[in-house]
N, C-alpha and C positions, 0 to 999 in steps of 0.2 A: 495470437496476442502475446506480446512480450512486455513485462512490467519491470520497471526499475525505480529506484528511489535515490534522491540526493541526500545522503546522510548528514551533510553539512548544514542543510537548511531545515531539517526536521526540528520541530519544537515540542515533540512528544505530546500532542493533544490527545492522541488515542483514538481519534475518529476512524482512521482506517482499520484498526484492529476490531472495532465494534461493528463496522459496516461490512467488512470482508474478512472475517477471522480465519478463513481457510487459506488466505493469501498473505495477510499481514499480521504481524505480532508486535505488541508493544510490551516487551518483557521488563519486569522490574530490575533484573540484573543488568539491563542495558539502559537504565535510567528512564525507561518508558519510551525510548526512541524506537522508530520503526525498524523492523527486520522483515525480510521476505521469506515465506515458506517455499515459494516457487516463483521462478521468473516467467513460466509459461502455464498460467492457470487454465484449467479445463473450461470449456465453453460455458457451462452453466454458471460459472463464477464471474463471467465477463460483466454483466450488469452491475454487480456489487463493486467490482474493481473500478468501473467507470464512475460510479457514485462516490467511492472513496476519493478518487482523484479530484472530482469536482468539489468535494467538501473539505479537502485538505487546506487548512488555513495558511500553510507556508509554501504551497505549490511544490511539494517535495516529490510527488508521485508522477511518473512519466509512463505513458503507454505507447507502444508501437503496435498499431493495429495490423501491420503486415507481417510481424514476426511471430 
């Protein structure tokens, strides 16, 4: 799995950081906007990453299941 984010569409809801904190961060110093801790999360994180993508209100998160 490869994860990416469109930083231009992020609205800093914080959902991703709460759902998958080992993959996404919403740091105060970045205005709460998303940052990735890794583009290739380990397999145990995949369900949380998929949930974060599904619940992202701005459709900022993208997943390549083959990468």
